[in-house]
C-alpha positions, 0 to 999 in steps of 0.5 A, spaced: 608 064 149 613 062 154 617 066 159 623 062 157 622 064 150 621 071 151 627 071 155 631 068 149 628 073 145 630 079 149 637 076 150 638 076 142 635 083 141 640 085 146 646 081 143 644 084 136 644 091 139 651 090 142 654 087 135 650 093 131 655 098 133 660 100 138 655 105 142 651 103 149 645 099 149 639 102 152 635 098 156 628 100 159 626 096 165 621 095 171 624 098 177 619 094 181 621 087 179 624 083 185 630 081 182 633 088 179 639 091 183 640 098 182 642 104 186 636 106 191 635 113 188 633 110 181 627 106 184 623 113 185 619 111 178 616 105 176 621 105 169 628 106 168 633 106 162 640 104 163 646 104 158 650 098 158 656 097 153 662 093 152 666 099 151 665 101 159 671 100 163 667 095 167 666 088 164 659 087 161 656 080 163 649 077 160 647 070 160 640 066 161 638 070 167 640 077 165 644 083 164 650 085 169 655 090 169 658 095 174 656 102 172 658 109 175 652 114 177 656 120 178 656 123 185 653 116 187 659 112 185 660 105 182 654 100 183 653 093 181 647 093 176 643 087 175 637 087 171 633 080 169 630 079 163 623 078 166 624 086 168 626 088 161 621 092 157 625 095 151 632 094 148 635 099 143 641 100 140 644 107 140 644 108 133 636 106 133 638 100 128 635 095 133 629 096 137 624 092 141 619 093 146 615 088 150 608 088 153 608 089 160 604 082 161 611 079 159 613 081 166 609 077 171 612 079 177 611 086 176 604 086 172 600 088 178 605 093 181 605 097 174 598 097 172 595 099 179 
C-alpha cells in the first residue's frame, strides 16, 4: 500500500471523526517525525496524543499534508501545532464511534527511531 493512499485514509478517518460528533478528535502520532511541530515539552516521549477540534477558538486546518491548529497548552501558552499524516498512528473520535490505528511501518521516516 502506498504512503499517499495511507495518508488519504488517515485524512478520511480524521474527517469522519470530526463529522461524527462535536467533540474533539484524539490524534496519536510520533513526536520523532521531522515535520511534526509541537511544543518542546511534548517531545520527551516517542508518542503523543493531542486533541483537535472545530469547536476550539482557533481555526482547524487539514489538507493533503496534515493537521494544523493553534492550541493552548496551559502555562506553556499558545502554539501552532502541525502534524503531517505520515506521523499519525491513530485517530479516535471522543465518543469512540470512529477509531483507527496504523502500524509503525506506515511511518517510514520514523520507523528506525521508534523501533530502537
